N, C-alpha and C positions, 0 to 999 in steps of 0.2 A: 504493500500499500504506499503510495507517494505521500510527501508532506502536505501536498494541497489537499489530497483526499481526507488525510486525517484532520485537517484544519476544518474542512466543509462539514465533517461529522460532528465536530465539538458542540456546535450550537444545539444540534438535533439530540445528543446524549444530555447535554444540560438540561433541555426542554423535559425529556422522559424522567430524569432524576427528581424533577419537580413535581410529578403527577403520580405519586404512588397509589393514593387513593382510588382516583379515577381509572388508572390501568388495572388495578387489583379487581375492581367491580366488572370492568369489561371482560378480563379473563376469566373470573368466576363464572360470568354469564355464557361464555363459550365453553368452558369445561363442562357446565351442566348440560348445555346443548350437544356436546358430542357424547357425553355419557349416556344420556336417556335418548338420543336421537332426534331432538328437536331441530337440529341444523338441516336435516333432509327430509324429515316427515312431520305432518301437523301433529304437535304435541296435544292438541285438543282431542284427538282421536286416541290417545294412550290411556290404557287403564288407570295410570297413576294420577291422571289429571284431577279427578274429584278429590284426590286425598292431598293434594298439595295447593290447589287452586283456593283463592281467597274470594270472599264475598258474604253477603247476608246469609245464604243458606249454610256455608260453612261455619260461621260463627254461632249461628243458632244451634248447630249440631254439635258445638263444642270442639271444633277443629280449630283450637287457638293458634297452633303453629303456622297456619297457613298464610298470614301476612309476611311471614319471614320466608318461608319456602317457595311461596308463589312468585316473589320478587324476581327470582333468578331464572324462571322459565319463561319461554316465549311460544305463544300458541301455534305459530305457522312460521316456516323457514323464510318466507318473504318478509316477514316482519322485522327479521334481523337487519335488513337493509335500512330500515328507519330507527330501529332501537339504538344500534351502535353509534350512528351520527348524533343522536340526541345526547350523548354524553359529553358533547363539545361545550355545552354551557356549564357542565360541573367541572369539566377541565379548566375553562377559563377563571370560574370562581375559586379552585385550588390554587392556580397561578396568583391571583390577587390577595386571597385571605387565608391560604394554608389547607393543609389536609385535613385537620379537625373541623373546620368550618365547612368544608365541603361535604364530608361525611354526615355532619350534624342536619345540613340542609336536606341531603338525599334521604337519610334515614327518617327524619322527622316528617319531611314532606310525603314519602311514601305511606308511612303508617297513617299520617293524618288522612291522607286521601281515601284510603281503605276504609277507616273507621267512620269517617264523615259521611262517605258515601253511604256506607251501610245503615247508619243512624237516619240519614235523610230518607232512605227507601223504606226503612221500617216504619217510619211515620206516615210518610206520604202513600204507602201501598194500601193503607187502611181506608183512603179515600177513593171515590169513584173516578180513579185515574187509570186509564189502561196501560200507559207508558210506564208508571212507577211499579204497577202490578207485575208487569212483565220483567222489568229490569231487576226487581227484588228476588227473582229466582234465578239469576244469571250468576256464573262464577267467572273469575278472569285471573290471568297471570302476566307477569311482567312489570319492569321498573319503571313505567312512564310516569307514574306519580311523582318519583323522587328526581327523575330527570326533568320533568317540567319545573319542579319546584327549583332545581339548579339553573335552569334556563332563566326563570324569573328573577333569582338572585343575582345571576350575572348581568340581566338588564339594568339592575338598580347600581351597578358599579360603573355603567358607561358614563361618559361626560355629557352634559347637557349641550345640544338638544337630543343626542342619539338616544338618551334614556328614555325620554317621553315616547319617541318613535318607536323603541323596541317593544315598550309596554304596550302601546297600541296594538302592534302586530300581535303579541301574546294573548292579549285579552280579546281581540277579534277573532283570532284562531279557536281560542278556547270555548268561547260563548257561541260562535256560528256553528262549530262542530256538535256543540252540546244541544242546540235549540233545533238544528235540523237533522242531525244524524245520532241523536243522544244514546250512544251505547254506555255500557258502565264505565268503560275505560274513558269516554268523553266527560262523565260526570267526575270521575277521579281527577282527571286534568284540571277541570275547573275549580275544584276544592284546593288542589296543591298550589295553584296560582293564586287563589284568593287568600290563602294562608300566608304567603310571602308577601303580598300586597298589603296586608294589615299589619305584618309583624315588621316589615322592613320600612314601610311608609316611604319609599324612594320615589313614588309617582304622587306628585302635589299638584294636581291640577289647578288649585286656586293660585298658585305661583307661577305659573306658566306666562311667558310672553305672548304679545300680540301675535307673532309669527306661529308659535306653537298652537294658540287656541285656533288659528285658521286651519293649521295643519290636522288637528284633531277632527275638525269639521269636514276637512277634505277626506281624509281616511274613513271617517264614518260613512260618507255618502258612498264611497267606493265599495265599503263593506256591504252595504245595502244593495247596490248594484250586484256585486258579486254573487250575493245570496239569490237574487232574482235569477240570474243567469244559470246558477248551478241547480236551483229547483226546477228550472225549466228543463236542464238536460239529464238530471238524475232523481231517482226517487228518494224521498225523505222519511225518516221514521223517527222523529225527536219526541220530546215532551207535548208538542202540540198536535201530534197525529201523524197519520201516514198519507202520503201523496204519491202519485205516480209522475214519473217524467212525462215531458212533453205536455204539460198541463194548461199551456196558454197559447196564444197566436205568436208565431214567428215575427211578424210584422209588429205586433205590441212590444215584444222584447227589443227588436231593433230600435223603435223609436225611444223607448226607454234608455237603451244605452247612450244614444245621442244626447238626449235632454239632459240625464244625469251626469254624463262626461262633462258638458259644457257647464252645468251648475257647479260641478266639483272643482273645475278650473277657476271659475270665478271666486268661488270660496277660499281657495288657496291664495288668491291674489287680494282677497279682502273686499271684493267688490260688492257695493250695496244691492245692486240689482240681483247679483246671484243670493244674497241672503234674503231678499223679499221673495223671490220665486221659490227658493227651498222651503221657506216658512209656508208658503201657500200650498206647495206639493205635499209637505208633512201633514199640513192640515186636512187635506183632502183624503189622504191614506188614513190618518186617525179617524176621521168621520166615517170612512168605509168600515174600519174596523168595529166602531161603536154600533154601526147599523147591524153588522154581523152578529155582535154579542145580542142585541135587542131581538134579532130574528131567531137565534139560538134558543133564547129564553121563553120567547112567546110561541114560536112554531115547534121548536125542538129540533134536535140535531138531525134526524132522519128527514124531516121535510126540507131542512136548509140543504143538506147533501143532495136530495133528489132534484131541487129545483135549481140551486146555485153551484154545486160541486162541493168538492171538499174545501172548508173554510179556514183549515188549520194553518197553512202557509200564509194566508192572507192575515190571520190574526197575529201570527208571530212578526211578520213585517210591519203590521201597524204598531205593534209594541216597540220595535226598532225605530220606527219615525217617531214616535212619542218621546224616546229616550233622546233622539236628536233634536227635536223640537225644543224640549226643555233646555238643551245645552245651547243651543243658537240664541234662544231668549236670554240665557244667562250672560252669554259673551258677546252680546249684540254690538258693542262698542268697537269690537274688533273689525266689523265690517262697514266701514264708513267711506272706504277708498272709491273714487271715481276716476275714469280714465284721464280727466283734465285736472285731478287733484294736484294743488300746488304744495311746494314743501316750503316750510319756513313761515315765519310772520309776515303778513302783507303789510305794505307793498313790498314786492320784491326789490331787492336793489338794483340801481342802474349800474352801467360800467363805469360812470364817473364815480358812483359811490365806492367801488371796488378800488378804483385809483387813489381815491381820497383816503380810504382805510390803509392802502400800502403806504401812502406818504406818512400818515399820522402814527402808525404803530409799526411799520416794517414788515418784512416777510421773510421768506426762505428763498433759495435759489431758483425754485420753479414758480415762485408766486405771481411774477409777471405774465406768466401764461394764462392765469385765471382771467385776464383782461381780453382775451382773444374771443373771436366768433365761435359760436358753437356751445358757449358755455352759458348755464343758467345759474342763478343765485338764490340762495336761502338765506333770509336774516334770522338770526337767533335771538333769544330772550336775553342772552348773555352779552348782547352787543356785538357779536361778531358775524361774519359772512362766510359762508361756505360755498365754493364754486363747484358745480358739479354738471355732468352729462347724463341725460335720461336716454339711455340706449338699451334695446331689447328687454325691457322691463326690469332694468338695473339702473340705479342711482349711483353714478361713479362719481364721487368726490375727488377732485383734482388737488393734489398735494395736502398741505395743512390748512386749516380754518384760518382767516384773516381776521384782524381785530386786536384788541388788548390782549396781551399775552396771558393774563389770568383768566381771561374768557374762554380761551381756546379749548381746554378740557370739556367745559360745559357745553360748548358748541358742537363738540363731536357727538356727544350723547343725543343732544336735542335733534341734530341732523338724523341720526340713525333711527330715532324714534318717529320722526317726521316721515322719513322715507318708508319705513314699514307700515304706517298707518295709510300711506298713499298707495299700498299695494305694490311697492318697489322692493327690489332686494338692494340693501346699502352696502357700499364698499368704499374703501380709500385707496386711491391709486398713487404712487410715488410719495408716500407719506413718510414722516421722520420718525425718529424713536420717540418724541414727546406725544405724537398723535397715537403710536402704537400702545403707550402707557395709558392712554384715555379711553381706549375702548373697552366694552364690558369684559369682565372675566370670561374665559372660554372662546373669546374670538380667535381666529387663526390669523397667521402671518405668513407671507411669501416674500421672499427677497427678489425684487424685480430689477434692480439697478444699484450700482455703487455711485454716488456722486462724487465726481473727481475734483477736488477743490485744491487749488495751488494758493498758499498764502503769500501775498505780494510784499509786505514790509521786508526790506533787506534781501530781496530777490536778486541773486547773481547767478548769471550761466557760467559759473567757473568749476572747475573739476572734471574728472573723466566721464562722470555720469552724465554730464550735460553735452557730450562731444556732438550728438545728433543735432541738437538745437542750435549749438555755436557754429558748426559748419554750415547750417542752412543760412544762417545770418551773414556769415562771412561770404559765402558764395553769392548771396543775393547782392551783397556790395560789389563784388567783382563784376557780376553782370549788369549793374547799374538797374537793378530792380527799385521800385520806389513803393514805400508803404504810406497809406493815407488812411486816418481815421475821419470818418465823415458820417453823413446821415443821407438816407435815399433821397429824401426830398431836395437835398441841397445839390445834387449831382444833375449835370446836364443831360438832355435827352438821350445823346449817344451813349454816355456811360450806362444809363438806366437800361438801355436796349441791349447792351452787351451781357448786363447781369441777367436779364431774362433769358436771353439765349443760352447763357451758360446753364442756368437752372432748367430751362425745358429741355435741353440736351441730357442732362443728368436725368431727368424724369423719364423722358423717352426711352433710356436704356434700361429702365428697371421693370417695364411690363405693368406696373402699377401707378396710380396717381401719387403725389406727395402725400406723405403721412401728416396727420394732423394731432390733435389733441396736445401731446407733449413735444411736438416737432413742428416748427412754424415753417412758413413760406415767405417768399418776397412780399406777399400781401401784409403780412405782419411787421414786415422790415419797413413800411411806409410809416409806421408810427414814429413821431418825431423824437420819442424817446429812447427809440432803439439805434445803437450805433452799428455802421458797417466799417469793417477793415477791409482795405483794397490792396492787391498786389499789382501794381502797374509795371508793365514792361517798358523798355526804352522806346518802343515804337507807340506807346500809349494804349496798348491792349491791356485789358483786364484779365490777368492770369488766373485769379482765384479771389475768393471774397468770403468773409465770416460776417455773421450779425451778433451783436451783443445785445442782450437784455439786462435792464438795470435790476440790481438788487438792493431794495430800500432798507436803511436802519430806521432808527427812531428820528423823530422830528424832520422828517422829509429828506434826510440825507442819504445819498447813493452810497453804500459801503462796499459794492463790488459789482461784478458783472458776470453774466452766465451766457456761454456759448450756445448758439441756437444753429443757425445755418453754416455749413461748411461745402463750398462748391469751388470747383477747380475747372480751368479750360483744358481740353485735351491738347496735348502738344506744347503746354505752356511751360513754365518754369517748374523744375521737378520736385523740389521740396518746399512747395508753396504754402503748405499747411503749417509746417514747422516754422516756416519764417513769418506767417502771419499771426501765429499764436504767441510765439516769442516776442514778436515786436509790440503785440497788443498788450503782453504782459509787463513789458518795458513801461510802455506808456501808461497803463493804468497805475503802476506802482509810483511813477513819477507824479501822477495826479493825487496820490494818498490813499487810494483804494486799498480796502483790507484783504479782499478775497477775489479770486478768479476762479469761476466754476466751469469747467469743462463738460459739465452736465454729464448724466448718466446714459450709458447706452443700453436701451430697454432690452430686457431678457438675455442680458449678457453674463449674468452672475454666475460663478462656478460653483456647483454644490458639492457636499461631501457624499461618500458613497451610500450613507444611510440616511439620506435626507427623505426618502419616502415618496410617496405618490404625488404629492403636490410638486416637488421638484420635478418629477417626471413629466408632468403636465406642462411645466414652464418650458422645459427643455425641448419638448415636442413643438411648442409654438415657435420657440427660437429657432428650431432646425427647419421649420417651414419658411420662416421669414429671412433667414441668414442669406440664402443665395440672392435674394432681392435687395436686401438693405445693408448687409455686411456688419451687424451689430457687434460681432465678436472682433472681428478685425479694427473696428473703430475703438473698442474698448481697449485693446492692446496698443494702439497708436497713441491713446492719451497717456499711457503709461510712461512715455518719453519725458513728460514733464514732471514726474516725480509728485503726483498730488497725494493728499491724504484722502482718506476715503470716508464717505459718511452713507450709512445703508439707506436705501429707500425701499418701502414695504408695499406690497398690496394686502390690506387688511379686510378681512371677510368673516362671516359668522361661522361657517363651517364648510367641509367639502362638498356637500350637496349643492351650494352655490356656485361652485367653480364652472360648471357648464354653461350656465347663464351670464356669468362674468366674462367668460371667455368670449361668448358671442357679442357681449356689450362692447369689450374693449376692441375687439376686431372692428366693429363699426365705428367706434370712437377714433381709432386710428385710420381708418380707411372709409370715411363716410361716403365718399364720391366715387368708390370703386365699383365697377360694373361686374355681371355674372361672368362675362368672359375674362375679365382681368383676374377675378378670384381663381377662376379654373386655371389659367395660365400660370398663376404662382402657385398652384397647388392647394389653395386655401378653399375651405367649404364656405359658399356664401351663407351669410347670416341674415335671415329676414326679420322683419319686425323691428325697424330701426328705432322709432320712438316709444316702443312699449309694446 
């Protein structure tokens, strides 16, 4: 065995060593299956079944050992395919809380499920309830009560909001199977889950966020839809009675699927219209159920079955709609979003307000980009302003909030809350560490760029490390290149046309239009506060140019400059970019500026091997865009100026938002790209630009 193979096995062996309880239970289950033949033949047909199986009959007949013995048998070989994977929840629980906790949840959960089910059936079988009377005579084997308790306990260990989502899936599975296919095992699963729910108290719906309240409604509606489809396709035999499959019209089912899917999508986005129509639909179904109850009482079950068919599924669905209606009324404030919902306190700030805030309170190296076209603005009660773009149902805040420094953390929280209430996915793009510290606990962060900052006081291009820059400056002197810092509006028509031609040639080679959002164009260069650095050849041709955005400090002073556009003419002066940046740095330093930001190349950050799925997504996007825009090579080029790095983050709620955020960012960066241009660049077109 090679060293590499040994190293690859170490994590696996370490994992196994931490799961003695789970692996012992699985091994015991398999050994019992081999010894008594349950792995290859149905154990329910084995003469030993009645002696080891648990259930109300076994307990009444004094077979007290059956809750232990029955746990390690499985009634059919196929069931092993489901039972063995069900120990995954117990394994996760053991990894997080140890072997004793895992064994405790499994053992107590299994025994409680068996005894609680037996007690429930002993009581309800005395009533005129056919289902309870039948199940009271049944026996069962298997560890599913314990494994369901392990799965529920593992769900309680997940981080928010995954904890709520996992609980919704577990509860939905447990009670749908109980209500519509209610075997003894389904009843045991429900009791095991309820035990963990009430003991752990890890599901606290009253503390859920607006987003989670919408998600609960969304999943509840989908569960009702799934039940309707399943009862159409397969027979049911639960507590509400027996029905045959294909008990309805295919056209009715298709219409229900379309309507409920639309309502579910609207609820997920918090739309008011979806809430209203869901309440109406729930009320109609509840009224139908009430009329059926009246008919059953007044006419009798036989007459109702003869005239209207089996009412059991309709009653069960009415009960589910009643629960949903109560919940929707309880969390009605979560469903106030409209398509045109504005974010922030009205009136929305104007671009002049944003400029005034920058001059009064300063900003970061990307703050000037908030004044560009395409941005909307949210005013906060803290006195701040958040610049954002609304793309594909995502509110993408650009950089950090503006305004007084002490107001910025509050502005972050207020923007998130307002975006969620408007039915949008909130996120912050190219945010600083300060904004990262201000987002709610549990938010995720992805490094999207490293801001490359050159400190200007005392800057000298001396030493071996500056050879490349110094050589370009010396060569420019020998070739009589001229450096000029100017503004686009101050240049004559001929120079402006040269700049347009250089820029259009660069764009034409890329196959995509110029990127926006955090990357400007010459249109943004028209602003009189933006400066242009020109490299002019002895013949008067423009060989390259840069645009510099102001970085404001307090009291209206410009404390630095941020690099935006970098364009060069083909066949011109070779090291023109080094020459322009070096000459700009000298000028800014002489003017007393503190910093020069070479900006961050988007999606050019290098990730460690264990960075996980988030890094994989970022690298995939970067890989698609690299042949077109060359972010990685640009990042390496800026390293020639020996900057210090400040991390820029994408901040988001959790990984489930990444798909929509990716769609929104694609449209923010490339708002004018056509279908053909996306396809030519290997990118999938993202539809739904503004929501």
